[in-house]
C-alpha positions as a LaTeX table, in Angstrom:
\begin{tabular}{lrrr}
\hline
Residue & $x$ (\AA) & $y$ (\AA) & $z$ (\AA) \\
\hline
Met1 & 126.52 & 137.87 & 64.19 \\
Gly2 & 128.89 & 134.86 & 62.89 \\
Ser3 & 131.41 & 136.98 & 61.93 \\
Gln4 & 131.29 & 139.04 & 65.20 \\
Arg5 & 131.58 & 135.28 & 67.12 \\
Gly6 & 134.17 & 134.50 & 65.07 \\
Arg7 & 136.05 & 137.26 & 66.36 \\
Gly8 & 135.79 & 136.99 & 69.68 \\
Trp9 & 138.96 & 134.59 & 70.41 \\
Leu10 & 141.47 & 137.32 & 69.70 \\
Pro11 & 141.28 & 139.57 & 72.81 \\
Trp12 & 141.43 & 136.85 & 74.39 \\
Ala13 & 144.80 & 135.56 & 72.63 \\
Leu14 & 146.40 & 139.08 & 73.37 \\
Ile15 & 145.82 & 138.53 & 76.79 \\
Gly16 & 147.84 & 135.11 & 76.80 \\
Val17 & 150.40 & 136.71 & 74.84 \\
Ala18 & 151.19 & 139.11 & 77.45 \\
Ala19 & 151.12 & 137.09 & 80.31 \\
Val20 & 153.36 & 134.74 & 78.65 \\
Val21 & 156.17 & 137.94 & 77.74 \\
Met22 & 155.57 & 139.27 & 81.51 \\
Leu23 & 156.10 & 135.91 & 82.96 \\
Leu24 & 159.43 & 135.21 & 81.19 \\
Ala25 & 160.38 & 138.86 & 81.95 \\
Gly26 & 159.85 & 138.32 & 85.71 \\
Leu27 & 161.91 & 134.84 & 85.43 \\
Met28 & 164.93 & 136.63 & 83.78 \\
Ser29 & 165.07 & 139.49 & 86.11 \\
Pro30 & 166.27 & 137.55 & 89.23 \\
Trp31 & 168.69 & 135.51 & 86.91 \\
Arg32 & 170.20 & 138.69 & 85.68 \\
Ile33 & 170.54 & 140.34 & 89.28 \\
Ser34 & 172.14 & 136.99 & 90.64 \\
Arg35 & 174.78 & 137.33 & 88.18 \\
Val36 & 175.36 & 140.83 & 88.73 \\
Glu37 & 175.65 & 140.20 & 92.40 \\
Lys38 & 177.94 & 136.60 & 91.50 \\
Glu39 & 180.60 & 138.87 & 89.52 \\
Glu40 & 180.97 & 142.46 & 91.34 \\
Pro41 & 181.54 & 140.84 & 95.06 \\
Glu42 & 184.67 & 138.55 & 92.72 \\
Thr43 & 185.65 & 141.96 & 91.17 \\
Ala44 & 185.87 & 143.78 & 94.46 \\
Val45 & 187.84 & 140.86 & 96.18 \\
Leu46 & 190.39 & 140.92 & 93.35 \\
Leu47 & 190.51 & 144.84 & 93.89 \\
Asp48 & 191.05 & 144.37 & 97.62 \\
Tyr49 & 193.53 & 141.69 & 97.11 \\
Leu50 & 195.66 & 144.07 & 94.84 \\
Arg51 & 195.15 & 146.66 & 97.27 \\
Asp52 & 196.80 & 145.25 & 100.10 \\
Gln53 & 199.54 & 143.28 & 98.48 \\
Tyr54 & 200.52 & 147.51 & 96.91 \\
Ile55 & 200.47 & 148.52 & 100.49 \\
Val56 & 202.43 & 145.90 & 101.89 \\
Gly57 & 205.14 & 146.46 & 98.99 \\
Val58 & 204.77 & 150.26 & 99.98 \\
Ser59 & 205.56 & 149.22 & 104.08 \\
Asp60 & 208.90 & 146.68 & 102.48 \\
Ser61 & 209.84 & 149.57 & 100.48 \\
Tyr62 & 210.14 & 151.90 & 103.54 \\
Ala63 & 211.60 & 149.55 & 106.04 \\
Ala64 & 214.77 & 149.25 & 103.32 \\
Asn65 & 214.95 & 152.78 & 102.45 \\
Asp66 & 213.42 & 154.82 & 105.07 \\
Asp67 & 211.98 & 157.53 & 102.45 \\
Leu68 & 208.87 & 158.36 & 103.86 \\
Ala69 & 208.04 & 161.31 & 100.79 \\
Gln70 & 208.61 & 158.28 & 98.63 \\
Ala71 & 206.11 & 156.08 & 100.49 \\
Gln72 & 203.65 & 159.11 & 100.94 \\
Glu73 & 204.09 & 159.63 & 96.97 \\
Arg74 & 202.89 & 155.77 & 96.25 \\
Leu75 & 200.12 & 155.52 & 98.82 \\
Ala76 & 198.45 & 158.62 & 97.49 \\
Ala77 & 198.29 & 156.98 & 94.30 \\
Leu78 & 195.27 & 154.93 & 95.72 \\
Gly79 & 193.09 & 158.40 & 96.06 \\
Glu80 & 192.49 & 157.31 & 99.58 \\
Glu81 & 191.84 & 160.51 & 101.97 \\
Asp82 & 193.40 & 159.32 & 104.84 \\
Pro83 & 196.34 & 157.00 & 104.22 \\
Ala84 & 197.59 & 156.52 & 107.66 \\
Ser85 & 193.92 & 155.47 & 108.53 \\
Met86 & 194.29 & 152.79 & 106.07 \\
Val87 & 197.53 & 151.45 & 106.59 \\
Thr88 & 196.47 & 151.22 & 110.66 \\
Glu89 & 193.34 & 149.71 & 109.74 \\
Met90 & 195.80 & 147.00 & 107.67 \\
Ala91 & 198.05 & 146.79 & 110.49 \\
Val92 & 195.36 & 146.05 & 112.69 \\
Arg93 & 194.07 & 143.17 & 110.48 \\
Tyr94 & 197.06 & 141.94 & 110.24 \\
Met95 & 197.45 & 141.49 & 114.12 \\
Glu96 & 194.06 & 140.23 & 114.64 \\
Asn97 & 194.89 & 137.78 & 111.93 \\
Gly98 & 198.19 & 136.43 & 112.68 \\
Glu99 & 199.79 & 137.07 & 109.69 \\
Glu100 & 203.58 & 136.97 & 109.14 \\
Val101 & 205.05 & 139.00 & 112.60 \\
Glu102 & 208.00 & 140.95 & 110.16 \\
Ala103 & 205.15 & 142.15 & 107.58 \\
Thr104 & 203.02 & 143.03 & 110.56 \\
Arg105 & 205.98 & 144.81 & 112.05 \\
Arg106 & 206.86 & 146.55 & 108.88 \\
Leu107 & 202.97 & 147.80 & 108.47 \\
Ile108 & 202.93 & 149.24 & 111.92 \\
Val109 & 206.32 & 150.87 & 111.27 \\
Leu110 & 204.82 & 152.93 & 108.10 \\
Ala111 & 201.43 & 153.48 & 110.19 \\
Gln112 & 203.85 & 154.86 & 113.09 \\
Ala113 & 205.89 & 157.30 & 110.71 \\
Leu114 & 202.72 & 158.35 & 108.82 \\
Gly115 & 201.27 & 159.64 & 112.44 \\
Ala116 & 199.13 & 157.01 & 113.05 \\
Glu117 & 198.62 & 156.47 & 117.07 \\
Asp118 & 197.25 & 152.95 & 118.39 \\
Ala119 & 198.08 & 151.31 & 121.86 \\
Ser120 & 197.43 & 147.59 & 120.19 \\
Met121 & 200.42 & 148.45 & 117.49 \\
Ala122 & 202.74 & 150.06 & 119.94 \\
Glu123 & 202.46 & 146.65 & 122.02 \\
Tyr124 & 202.61 & 144.31 & 119.41 \\
Val125 & 206.06 & 145.91 & 118.10 \\
Val126 & 207.43 & 145.30 & 122.27 \\
Ala127 & 205.95 & 141.86 & 122.13 \\
Thr128 & 207.13 & 140.65 & 119.15 \\
Ala129 & 210.96 & 142.34 & 119.50 \\
Pro130 & 213.67 & 139.98 & 119.13 \\
Ser131 & 215.38 & 139.12 & 121.58 \\
Pro132 & 218.88 & 140.61 & 122.34 \\
Thr133 & 221.83 & 138.53 & 121.80 \\
Pro134 & 223.65 & 137.98 & 125.72 \\
Thr135 & 227.02 & 138.95 & 125.71 \\
Glu136 & 229.41 & 136.50 & 126.71 \\
Thr137 & 231.33 & 137.56 & 130.31 \\
Ala138 & 235.07 & 136.95 & 129.60 \\
Thr139 & 236.78 & 134.56 & 131.94 \\
Pro140 & 239.60 & 135.87 & 133.93 \\
Thr141 & 243.00 & 133.84 & 133.09 \\
Phe142 & 245.53 & 133.33 & 135.96 \\
Ala143 & 249.00 & 134.55 & 135.56 \\
Pro144 & 251.61 & 133.34 & 137.39 \\
Thr145 & 254.27 & 135.10 & 139.25 \\
Glu146 & 257.67 & 135.60 & 136.68 \\
Thr147 & 260.69 & 133.10 & 138.29 \\
Pro148 & 263.46 & 135.54 & 137.72 \\
Thr149 & 265.75 & 134.14 & 135.52 \\
Pro150 & 269.34 & 133.45 & 136.73 \\
Thr151 & 272.10 & 135.75 & 135.17 \\
Val152 & 274.76 & 133.99 & 133.14 \\
Thr153 & 278.25 & 135.15 & 132.38 \\
Pro154 & 278.79 & 134.87 & 128.53 \\
Thr155 & 281.95 & 133.18 & 127.26 \\
Ala156 & 283.81 & 134.29 & 124.80 \\
Val157 & 283.05 & 133.39 & 121.01 \\
Pro158 & 286.34 & 133.23 & 118.34 \\
Thr159 & 285.40 & 135.18 & 115.31 \\
Ala160 & 284.04 & 133.29 & 112.42 \\
Thr161 & 285.59 & 133.82 & 109.00 \\
Ser162 & 283.02 & 135.04 & 106.88 \\
Thr163 & 281.61 & 133.16 & 103.83 \\
Pro164 & 279.89 & 134.88 & 100.63 \\
Leu165 & 276.34 & 134.10 & 100.79 \\
Pro166 & 274.81 & 132.85 & 97.35 \\
Pro167 & 272.95 & 135.07 & 95.14 \\
Ala168 & 269.19 & 135.51 & 95.78 \\
Pro169 & 266.78 & 133.72 & 93.60 \\
Pro170 & 264.53 & 135.85 & 90.89 \\
Ala171 & 261.46 & 137.24 & 92.12 \\
Pro172 & 258.63 & 135.35 & 91.26 \\
Thr173 & 256.61 & 137.35 & 87.93 \\
Pro174 & 253.30 & 138.31 & 89.34 \\
Thr175 & 250.55 & 136.48 & 88.05 \\
Thr176 & 247.51 & 138.72 & 86.30 \\
Ala177 & 243.66 & 138.05 & 87.19 \\
Pro178 & 242.05 & 136.71 & 84.10 \\
Ala179 & 239.82 & 139.58 & 82.61 \\
Tyr180 & 236.07 & 138.33 & 82.47 \\
Pro181 & 233.41 & 140.75 & 80.74 \\
Thr182 & 231.88 & 143.55 & 82.94 \\
Ala183 & 227.98 & 142.93 & 83.87 \\
Val184 & 226.01 & 144.71 & 81.02 \\
Pro185 & 223.41 & 147.84 & 82.05 \\
Arg186 & 219.78 & 146.61 & 82.38 \\
Glu187 & 217.28 & 147.55 & 80.00 \\
Trp188 & 214.30 & 147.86 & 82.00 \\
Asp189 & 210.80 & 149.13 & 80.09 \\
Arg190 & 209.54 & 151.88 & 82.72 \\
Arg191 & 206.22 & 151.64 & 82.11 \\
Leu192 & 206.07 & 148.16 & 84.09 \\
Asp193 & 206.82 & 150.31 & 87.16 \\
Tyr194 & 203.04 & 151.13 & 86.98 \\
Phe195 & 202.09 & 147.50 & 88.28 \\
Trp196 & 204.80 & 147.92 & 91.11 \\
Pro197 & 204.80 & 145.51 & 93.42 \\
Thr198 & 203.20 & 142.76 & 91.25 \\
Val199 & 206.09 & 142.93 & 88.61 \\
Arg200 & 208.89 & 143.56 & 89.92 \\
Thr201 & 212.72 & 142.12 & 89.62 \\
Glu202 & 214.21 & 140.27 & 92.33 \\
Glu203 & 218.24 & 140.08 & 92.26 \\
Ala204 & 220.67 & 136.60 & 92.23 \\
Gln205 & 222.23 & 136.28 & 95.29 \\
Val206 & 225.58 & 135.72 & 94.65 \\
Gly207 & 229.11 & 135.70 & 96.18 \\
Phe208 & 232.57 & 136.63 & 94.80 \\
Gly209 & 233.79 & 134.66 & 91.72 \\
Gln210 & 230.26 & 133.25 & 91.41 \\
Trp211 & 228.72 & 132.85 & 87.69 \\
Tyr212 & 225.07 & 133.69 & 87.70 \\
Trp213 & 222.07 & 134.77 & 85.17 \\
Arg214 & 221.53 & 138.49 & 84.56 \\
Leu215 & 218.28 & 139.94 & 83.33 \\
Ile216 & 219.88 & 142.40 & 80.86 \\
Arg217 & 216.82 & 143.31 & 78.90 \\
Thr218 & 212.90 & 143.73 & 79.51 \\
Val219 & 210.19 & 145.31 & 77.08 \\
Trp220 & 207.15 & 145.60 & 77.64 \\
Gln221 & 204.46 & 145.00 & 74.35 \\
Glu222 & 201.12 & 146.21 & 75.90 \\
Gln223 & 200.00 & 145.60 & 72.41 \\
Cys224 & 200.83 & 142.43 & 70.75 \\
Gly225 & 198.98 & 141.93 & 67.72 \\
Gly226 & 196.52 & 139.10 & 69.26 \\
Arg227 & 200.08 & 137.43 & 70.93 \\
His228 & 200.26 & 136.70 & 74.16 \\
His229 & 203.21 & 135.22 & 74.94 \\
Ile230 & 206.56 & 135.50 & 77.25 \\
Tyr231 & 209.47 & 135.60 & 74.77 \\
Val232 & 212.99 & 134.64 & 76.04 \\
Glu233 & 216.53 & 134.72 & 74.64 \\
Val234 & 219.44 & 133.68 & 76.63 \\
Leu235 & 223.31 & 134.69 & 75.98 \\
Asp236 & 226.92 & 133.63 & 77.15 \\
Glu237 & 229.20 & 135.81 & 78.63 \\
Ser238 & 230.50 & 136.70 & 75.11 \\
Gly239 & 226.82 & 137.97 & 74.34 \\
Asn240 & 226.14 & 134.70 & 71.89 \\
Arg241 & 223.39 & 132.69 & 72.39 \\
Ser242 & 223.71 & 129.82 & 74.80 \\
Phe243 & 222.35 & 126.70 & 73.94 \\
Gly244 & 221.66 & 123.52 & 76.26 \\
Gln245 & 220.16 & 125.92 & 79.14 \\
Thr246 & 216.77 & 125.39 & 80.59 \\
Val247 & 214.27 & 128.39 & 80.83 \\
Ile248 & 211.83 & 128.17 & 83.85 \\
Ile249 & 208.80 & 129.48 & 83.78 \\
Glu250 & 207.07 & 129.44 & 87.52 \\
Tyr251 & 203.08 & 129.52 & 87.77 \\
Gly252 & 200.96 & 128.69 & 90.57 \\
Ser253 & 204.43 & 128.59 & 92.73 \\
Val254 & 205.40 & 125.44 & 90.64 \\
Pro255 & 208.07 & 125.58 & 88.58 \\
His256 & 207.81 & 124.39 & 84.95 \\
Pro257 & 211.49 & 123.48 & 83.54 \\
Glu258 & 211.19 & 124.34 & 79.83 \\
Pro259 & 214.36 & 123.48 & 77.05 \\
Tyr260 & 216.40 & 126.61 & 75.34 \\
Pro261 & 216.23 & 127.04 & 72.98 \\
His262 & 213.14 & 125.92 & 71.14 \\
Pro263 & 214.51 & 123.95 & 67.81 \\
Asp264 & 211.93 & 125.79 & 65.44 \\
Lys265 & 212.70 & 129.46 & 66.71 \\
Leu266 & 216.66 & 129.35 & 66.07 \\
Gly267 & 216.28 & 131.75 & 63.12 \\
Glu268 & 214.09 & 134.49 & 65.22 \\
Glu269 & 215.32 & 137.06 & 67.66 \\
Tyr270 & 214.27 & 135.14 & 70.83 \\
Ala271 & 214.91 & 131.49 & 70.73 \\
Phe272 & 212.22 & 130.68 & 73.57 \\
Asn273 & 208.45 & 131.44 & 74.21 \\
Tyr274 & 205.50 & 130.71 & 76.43 \\
Pro275 & 201.70 & 131.21 & 75.59 \\
Met276 & 200.03 & 133.10 & 79.12 \\
Asn277 & 196.42 & 132.48 & 79.58 \\
Glu278 & 196.53 & 134.39 & 83.25 \\
Leu279 & 196.16 & 138.10 & 84.51 \\
Leu280 & 199.33 & 140.24 & 85.87 \\
Gly281 & 200.68 & 138.36 & 89.02 \\
Ala282 & 200.36 & 135.08 & 87.50 \\
Tyr283 & 204.34 & 134.27 & 86.14 \\
Asn284 & 208.23 & 134.28 & 87.42 \\
Val285 & 210.81 & 133.66 & 84.95 \\
Tyr286 & 214.17 & 132.66 & 85.61 \\
Val287 & 217.30 & 130.47 & 83.79 \\
Gly288 & 218.22 & 127.33 & 85.92 \\
Gly289 & 221.92 & 126.12 & 86.90 \\
Asp290 & 223.50 & 128.71 & 88.10 \\
Pro291 & 222.17 & 131.38 & 90.34 \\
Ser292 & 219.57 & 133.73 & 88.34 \\
Asp293 & 217.67 & 137.01 & 88.26 \\
Arg294 & 214.08 & 136.54 & 88.67 \\
Ile295 & 211.20 & 138.63 & 87.01 \\
Cys296 & 208.01 & 138.60 & 89.02 \\
Gly297 & 204.64 & 138.89 & 88.21 \\
Leu298 & 203.93 & 138.68 & 84.65 \\
Gly299 & 200.60 & 137.89 & 82.93 \\
Leu300 & 197.80 & 139.81 & 80.70 \\
Gly301 & 196.50 & 142.96 & 81.01 \\
Thr302 & 197.35 & 146.35 & 79.94 \\
Arg303 & 197.85 & 149.69 & 82.09 \\
Ala304 & 194.03 & 151.25 & 81.43 \\
Asp305 & 192.58 & 147.75 & 82.19 \\
Pro306 & 194.57 & 145.26 & 84.61 \\
Tyr307 & 191.85 & 143.07 & 85.48 \\
Arg308 & 191.03 & 141.93 & 82.28 \\
Thr309 & 192.93 & 139.20 & 79.94 \\
His310 & 193.83 & 141.53 & 77.04 \\
His311 & 196.61 & 140.40 & 75.08 \\
Thr312 & 200.44 & 141.58 & 75.99 \\
Cys313 & 203.99 & 140.28 & 75.68 \\
Phe314 & 207.38 & 140.20 & 77.29 \\
Asp315 & 210.47 & 140.14 & 75.79 \\
Leu316 & 213.36 & 138.76 & 78.34 \\
Thr317 & 217.11 & 138.53 & 77.70 \\
Phe318 & 219.32 & 136.79 & 80.20 \\
Gln319 & 222.97 & 137.23 & 79.81 \\
Arg320 & 225.56 & 134.69 & 81.84 \\
Thr321 & 227.53 & 137.09 & 84.24 \\
Tyr322 & 231.01 & 137.03 & 86.48 \\
Gln323 & 230.44 & 138.56 & 90.13 \\
Pro324 & 234.01 & 140.15 & 90.64 \\
\hline
\end{tabular}
């Protein structure tokens, strides 16, 4: 009897342990659900933003080259069954939200080229059409009536003795314009086209006889051995390292100037580096001083997984170039 009473606590202890486990499981489940619900919308918002930027880029390209087949091919990469409806929905959203007029008009033009019919889009195009430049009316000029000139009887002039002319001076020697190196063809890593228009090049706006910094080489290291940097080399017009320049890393639309070269990198192929910590689309790079080409949209991420900070590297080379 005493032994049975001594073991009478065991069932109650087991029941208590089971209750604690069930309570903890109940408390953990809402936490896990709220965490999933917190992360998934952020991912969805990022995907929607990148999708919208891609469509805007396609509409910009179509406005520039009028190549509908190319635009359709690029839109097909999004995997949507009805690209026309997709572009139309975005154009209507831009109209309703009062987005930038020219961007909205380019979306409408692309949607109409794809066969979309929407009365509000047609009305928007008419309402936002630029006003024609007024043509100046020429003011008639009064032409006075000519007064006849009286006829004068010529007076005989004595014949003059001809005097020989001095010899003509020698013709000046033509001056030959100085020869400048021709622009080096750009080497572009075609794998980066996968991220267009997020990763892209913007050409320097230069005129005749102007020097500028030309981006002549771009290499993407998708596997970078744990490194995550932008590497930059700056060359003069002869192809030698150009000292005393400034490399500008633009991050968050704010330029961050850095001296070039880094003294501790003088013996390396690239005398400048900058660590990346953000995803693709975060960094723009160019050279200060003279006008410069810009490479935009650099950052971390791979083709298979562009929305995580996988370590990658970019190797960039700029050269001082003359615009003939």
